[in-house]
N, C-alpha and C positions, 0 to 999 in steps of 0.2 A: 511281258505284256506291254502293248504300245498304249500310249495316253488316251486313244479313243476309245479302247474296249473298257476302261473304268468307268465312266459314265453309263454305258449300256449295262453293265454289270449291275450297277447301282441301281438303275431304272427297274431291271430285272427283280432284284432285291425288294423293292418297294413295292412292285405288283405282287410278288409272292406274300408279303406281309399281308396285303389287303386281301388276299385271296383267303389267307389263312383265319384273317379276323371274320371274314363272311362265313368260313366254315365253322367257326368256333360259335358265331350267333345262330347258324341253323341248327348245330347240335344242342345247344342250349334250349331253343325251341322245341326240338323234338323230343328231348327228354324231360320236358316240363312236364309236372304232375300236380293235381290239385286234389284236396281231401275234403271231406265233409267238415263243416265248420270254418273254412277259409271265407274271409268276406272279400267282396268286389265293389268296384264302384262302376256304376251303369247309369247314363243320364242324369248325372249329378246326385244320385241316391246311393246309399251303401245296402248291398244285398248279401246275404247270408246263404252258402251252399248248405242245403239240408237234405237228409235223406226223408223220402215221402211215402215210402212204402216198401213191403217186404222183398220185393222183386228188383233190387238193387236200382230203384227208380229215385232221383234224386230232382231238387228244383232249386232255385234262387228266390228265397223270401225277404222282400223288402224289411228292413231293420227296424224301421220306424212304424209303418202301417201293417206288417204282415200280409201285404198282397206280393202274389206271386209274380215274378218277371214273365216266365212263358208257363206252358204246359210241362208236365214232369217229363225226362228223359231216362231211359234206362241206359246204364251203364255196365262195363264189363266187372270193374272193381270199385267200389265207392271208397276205398281206401287210396286209390291211385287212379285218378279220373285223368286222362290223356287229354291234350292240347285239343285235339280233333273233338273228343267228347265235350270239352269245356266249350267249344265254339259251337256245337249244337245245343247246349244249354243256353249260353248266354248271346249266341251271336258273335261277330268278327271283332267287334270294338269292345272289349272288356279290359279290365286291370285289377291285379289283386291291391289290394288297399296296401298291404305292407308283403314286400317279398321276403321270402325265409332267408336266413343268414347263408345257408349252405349252398344255394343256387348260383 
């Protein structure tokens, strides 16, 4: 190997590491699930994810006032709410108050 190929290979390795990290983040986001009882922070307030009907309807309820964040949303499984369903429930900017240990 000549001296010019080593920096090129190192740059390719760094680029591959960045790409792998990006794929890991996408996988974590894709496989993220939420469940009844999780607490989220929205607009500086804490909200509890709660079931509000017999037909797999869930809603975010303000922990302090009991007021809803939005209207109820029907989900596929109340024990495994997907990221897409959670975005329908809470909007795009939400965060779980405390991330679970196994994520």
